[in-house]
C-alpha positions as CSV (number, residue, x, y, z in Angstrom):
1,X,162.5,57.3,141.8
2,X,164.6,60.5,141.2
3,X,163.3,63.9,140.3
4,X,164.9,66.1,137.6
5,X,167.4,67.4,140.1
6,X,168.5,63.8,141.1
7,X,166.9,63.8,144.6
8,X,165.3,60.5,145.7
9,X,161.5,60.6,146.2
10,X,159.9,60.0,149.6
11,X,158.2,56.6,148.7
12,X,161.5,55.3,147.3
13,X,163.4,56.3,150.5
14,X,160.7,54.7,152.7
15,X,161.0,51.4,150.7
16,X,164.8,51.5,151.1
17,X,164.6,52.0,154.8
18,X,162.0,49.2,155.2
19,X,164.2,46.8,153.3
20,X,167.2,47.6,155.4
21,X,165.2,47.1,158.6
22,X,164.0,43.7,157.4
23,X,167.5,42.7,156.4
24,X,168.9,43.8,159.8
25,X,166.3,41.9,161.7
26,X,167.0,38.7,159.7
27,X,170.7,38.9,160.5
28,X,170.1,39.6,164.2
29,X,167.8,36.5,164.4
30,X,170.5,34.3,162.9
31,X,172.9,35.3,165.6
32,X,170.5,35.0,168.5
33,X,169.5,31.5,167.4
34,X,173.1,30.3,167.4
35,X,173.8,31.8,170.9
36,X,170.7,30.1,172.5
37,X,171.6,26.8,170.9
38,X,175.1,27.0,172.3
39,X,173.8,27.7,175.8
40,X,171.2,24.9,175.5
41,X,174.0,22.5,174.6
42,X,176.0,23.7,177.7
43,X,172.9,23.3,179.9
44,X,172.4,19.7,178.6
45,X,176.0,18.9,179.3
46,X,175.7,20.2,182.9
47,X,172.5,18.2,183.4
48,X,174.1,15.0,182.1
49,X,177.1,15.5,184.5
50,X,174.7,15.9,187.5
51,X,172.7,12.8,186.5
52,X,175.8,10.7,185.9
53,X,177.0,11.7,189.4
54,X,173.6,10.7,190.8
55,X,173.0,7.4,188.9
56,X,176.5,6.3,187.8
57,X,178.3,6.4,184.5
58,X,176.3,3.7,182.9
59,X,173.1,5.7,182.9
60,X,171.4,6.5,179.5
61,X,169.9,10.0,179.1
62,X,167.5,11.2,176.5
63,X,166.3,14.8,176.1
64,X,162.5,15.1,175.6
65,X,161.9,18.8,175.8
66,X,163.8,22.1,176.3
67,X,162.5,25.6,177.1
68,X,164.3,28.8,177.8
69,X,162.4,31.8,179.3
70,X,163.9,34.9,180.9
71,X,167.3,33.4,181.6
72,X,166.0,30.1,183.0
73,X,166.6,26.9,181.2
74,X,164.3,23.9,181.7
75,X,164.9,20.4,180.2
76,X,162.8,17.4,180.5
77,X,165.0,14.3,180.4
78,X,164.2,10.5,180.4
79,X,166.8,8.8,182.5
80,X,167.4,5.0,182.1
81,X,169.6,3.8,185.1
82,X,171.2,0.4,184.6
83,X,168.9,-2.3,186.0
84,X,166.2,0.2,187.1
85,X,163.0,1.5,185.6
86,X,162.9,4.7,183.5
87,X,162.6,8.0,185.4
88,X,161.5,11.4,184.0
89,X,163.6,14.2,185.4
90,X,163.3,18.0,184.9
91,X,166.7,19.8,185.0
92,X,166.4,23.6,185.7
93,X,169.1,26.2,185.8
94,X,169.3,30.0,186.0
95,X,171.6,32.4,184.3
96,X,172.1,34.1,187.7
97,X,175.4,35.3,189.0
98,X,176.0,31.8,190.5
99,X,174.5,29.4,188.0
100,X,173.4,26.0,189.3
101,X,171.4,23.0,188.4
102,X,168.3,21.7,190.2
103,X,167.0,18.2,189.4
104,X,163.4,17.6,190.0
105,X,161.3,14.4,189.8
106,X,158.1,14.3,187.8
107,X,156.0,15.0,191.0
108,X,158.1,18.2,191.6
109,X,160.2,17.0,194.5
110,X,163.9,17.9,194.3
111,X,166.4,15.1,193.7
112,X,169.6,15.4,195.7
113,X,173.0,14.0,194.6
């Protein structure tokens, strides 16, 4: 590793740099995962509020699938209104300057509150 004068050799320095890069990437991935999970939770809360406003407080909601791509959140939810048949709803929101929620039916039509 060290030469007679105490200097570190080139392969040892390269291995050290590679180890630091891998360690840094691991730490960064931990923080990015926690941030996206937090925003996914917020998105689910907003979707549930919109659905409860539409179907009433006694509606049951189950998340089936969640995706996030380029600042857009999409969640597929199964909605069980009281006394009605199950409905599949997609809840979409953007991280735009004015974030909002759009509820869409399975056929792609927009559901209005």
